Each structure stands twice: as structure tokens, then as C-alpha cells.
N, C-alpha and C positions, 0 to 999 in steps of 0.2 A: 817528357819525362821530370820529375821533380829532383832537386839537387839540395844538398845540405852541407855545412862543412863541419869537420870534427875540430874541437878545441884542443888545446896541450892539456886538457883534462881529461879527454876521452869523452866530452859531453857533445850533444849535436842537436839543434832544432827540428822537429818533425815538420815538413812543411803542410801550411794550413790546408791545402786539398786533401793531404795524406788525411790529417787530424779529421776533418770533415767527413771524409768519406768512410773511414772505420769508426766514426761517433767518439773518437779519444777525447778524454776531460783530464783537468788537472787532477794528480792523484791516481789516475789509472795505473796500473802496472802490465809490463810489455814482457813478452817471451821472445827469444831468440833461438832460432833454430837453424842449424847448420847444414847446409847441403851442398855438398863439393866444394866448390871455388866463390858460394855467395851462400845465403841466408835470408831466412824469412823472418819478418817480424808481425806478431800477433798480439791482440789485446788479451791478457789473460783474463780468463771468465770471473775468477775471484768468488765473490759470496754470489753473484748474480747467478751463478750455475746451481746454485742451492735453493733457487726461488721456487715456492710451493714446497718443498720435503716437509715442513713442519705442518701444513695445514692440510695434508692428505692423513688418512687412517695410517699408511705406509708409515709413518713417523711418528704415529702415536706411541706415547711411553718413552720415547728416546731422550734423553736429556740434551742441552745445548752443548755441553762437553763432548758426549758421545758423537755429536753431529760433526764437531769441530775436528775430532779426532778422526772419524771417517775421512772427512774430506781431506784431511792433510796426509792420511796415508794413500788415498787416491791420486792426489797430486805427486807424491815420490814416486808409485809406481809408474804413473804417467810419464813423469821426467826420466825415470830410469830406463823405460821402453824407449823413448826419444833419443838416448843417450847409447843405445844399442846393448843395456844390460839386462839380465834376464830378471 
């Protein structure tokens, strides 16, 4: 089992074996999901989740601003659902 220590600023270092297993790199964003008395840490998909959207006919005629707005809306809905909000 991997361990780390929390600093007075609430920071911690993710153990190397965990970073390697999850392919976490410098600059990656993490999500924290509460599950009763513990939580899950996940790598936030970010822009990688949009891979290929603009390359298909499905995204043809869609501006980057529209894609960004759509991704933001999806992220907000996903976060609200995880928080138990409608």
C-alpha cells in the first residue's frame, strides 16, 4: 500500500508507483470523488476526451468556441450528477 504525508498547506506527493500506473504527468488535473468515509482520485480527461471530435464529419462546421462551450457544459453536468444534483 502506498502512503504520502499531507503538508500544512494541504499538499501531498502522489507516490511514483501510483503516478506510473495512472500515467499521471506534470500539469495533469485530478478529480476527487467522495465515497462515504473515503474518496477516489481520478485523472481528469480534459482535452484528451475530445480527441477526434473535429476530425469526423460529426464536428464539421462546429467552431472551436462551440466545442469548448459544449465540453464545459458536459463537465458541469457530470460534476453536478456526481454531487447528487439534478
